[in-house]
C-alpha positions as CSV (number, residue, x, y, z in Angstrom):
1,M,68.0,116.1,102.5
2,T,71.5,117.7,102.7
3,K,73.8,118.0,99.7
4,T,77.4,116.9,99.8
5,T,79.7,119.5,98.5
6,L,83.2,118.8,97.1
7,P,85.9,121.4,97.4
8,E,87.2,123.1,94.3
9,L,90.5,121.8,92.9
10,P,93.0,124.6,93.4
11,S,95.7,125.5,90.9
12,N,99.3,125.4,92.0
13,E,99.3,129.2,92.3
14,N,96.6,129.1,95.0
15,R,98.1,126.4,97.2
16,K,99.7,127.3,100.5
17,W,103.3,126.8,101.3
18,Y,104.5,125.4,104.6
19,I,107.9,125.1,106.1
20,V,109.0,122.5,108.7
21,D,112.3,122.4,110.6
22,A,113.1,118.7,111.1
23,A,115.9,119.2,113.6
24,D,115.4,117.0,116.7
25,K,111.9,116.0,115.6
26,P,110.9,112.3,115.6
27,L,110.8,111.0,112.1
28,G,107.4,109.3,112.3
29,R,105.6,112.3,113.9
30,L,107.1,114.6,111.4
31,A,106.1,112.4,108.5
32,V,102.4,112.2,109.7
33,K,102.1,116.0,109.8
34,V,103.8,116.5,106.4
35,A,101.6,113.8,104.8
36,N,98.4,115.3,106.2
37,A,99.4,118.7,104.8
38,L,100.2,117.2,101.4
39,R,96.8,115.5,101.3
40,G,94.9,118.5,102.7
41,K,93.6,116.7,105.7
42,D,94.3,119.7,107.9
43,K,91.6,121.7,106.1
44,P,88.0,121.7,107.0
45,D,86.9,121.0,103.4
46,F,88.9,117.8,103.0
47,A,87.7,115.2,100.5
48,P,89.7,112.1,99.8
49,S,89.1,112.3,96.0
50,V,90.1,115.9,95.6
51,D,93.7,116.9,95.9
52,T,93.6,120.1,98.0
53,G,97.0,119.7,99.7
54,A,99.7,122.3,100.1
55,F,103.4,122.5,99.2
56,V,105.7,121.5,102.1
57,I,109.3,122.4,102.6
58,V,111.3,120.4,105.1
59,I,114.7,121.8,106.1
60,N,117.5,120.2,108.3
61,A,116.7,116.7,107.2
62,E,120.1,115.5,108.3
63,K,119.2,116.4,111.9
64,V,115.9,114.4,112.2
65,A,115.6,112.2,115.2
66,L,115.3,108.4,115.1
67,T,114.1,107.1,118.5
68,G,115.4,104.0,120.2
69,K,118.0,101.9,118.3
70,K,116.6,102.7,114.9
71,E,119.8,104.4,113.8
72,E,121.6,101.0,113.7
73,K,118.7,98.5,113.4
74,K,116.4,100.2,110.8
75,Q,117.1,98.8,107.4
76,Y,116.3,100.4,104.0
77,V,115.8,97.8,101.4
78,D,116.5,98.2,97.7
79,F,115.9,95.6,95.0
80,T,117.2,95.9,91.4
81,G,114.9,93.2,90.0
82,W,117.7,90.8,89.3
83,R,118.7,87.7,91.3
84,G,120.9,88.7,94.1
85,G,120.0,92.3,93.7
86,L,118.7,92.8,97.2
87,S,120.6,95.3,99.3
88,K,119.9,96.4,102.8
89,T,121.3,99.6,104.2
90,P,121.1,100.8,107.8
91,A,119.6,104.2,108.5
92,S,122.9,105.6,109.8
93,V,124.5,105.0,106.3
94,I,121.4,106.5,104.6
95,R,121.7,109.6,106.8
96,E,125.3,110.1,105.8
97,K,124.8,109.5,102.0
98,N,121.3,110.9,101.4
99,P,119.6,112.4,104.5
100,T,116.6,113.5,102.4
101,R,115.7,109.9,101.8
102,L,114.8,109.3,105.4
103,I,112.0,111.9,105.2
104,T,110.8,111.1,101.7
105,D,110.5,107.4,102.3
106,A,108.6,108.0,105.6
107,V,106.2,110.5,104.0
108,W,105.7,108.1,101.0
109,G,104.7,105.4,103.4
110,M,102.1,107.6,105.0
111,L,100.3,108.5,101.8
112,P,97.6,106.2,100.2
113,K,99.0,104.2,97.3
114,N,96.9,105.5,94.4
115,N,97.4,107.8,91.4
116,T,97.4,111.0,93.5
117,A,100.4,109.9,95.6
118,D,103.0,110.7,92.9
119,R,101.5,114.2,92.4
120,R,101.5,114.9,96.1
121,M,105.1,113.8,96.5
122,T,106.2,116.4,93.8
123,R,104.9,119.1,96.2
124,L,107.3,117.8,98.9
125,K,110.6,119.7,99.0
126,V,113.3,118.2,101.3
127,F,116.6,119.9,102.0
128,A,119.5,118.5,104.1
129,G,120.6,121.9,105.4
130,A,118.8,125.0,106.6
131,E,118.9,126.8,103.3
132,H,116.2,126.5,100.6
133,P,115.4,128.3,97.4
134,H,111.7,128.8,98.0
135,A,111.8,132.0,100.1
136,A,109.8,133.9,97.4
137,Q,106.7,131.7,98.1
138,K,106.7,133.1,101.7
139,P,106.1,129.7,103.4
140,E,104.3,129.6,106.8
141,P,105.6,127.4,109.6
142,L,103.8,124.1,110.1
143,S,103.3,123.2,113.7
144,I,104.5,119.8,114.8
């Protein structure tokens, strides 16, 4: 009989750092790769119950590609909880006001909705431009 082994839970000092350039990359394909790296699904010792994911830095979020007519037709919905508090905003307006939200919402949608999703999202660092303050961590490029 074979034994099932679980990977060890790494501390934040031992986690890898990846960097992704989002310029001209389709949003959905980018979000899948980032979500898999945050979960640790790209590692051979993946286990769904153990959080072995890495830190991911996404730069150039304002230049991410939306295919088709999603720039005008895709709606981001916010609800305050009050009557009449529903607001729908097209993706083109979100890109102008807060371009990092395009990527964070897409990655959040790709993660399983459990108690580890919040911890995984704290390891996602999204920047609108090409500069980021995490050069000291020596991030490796993540292939898309």
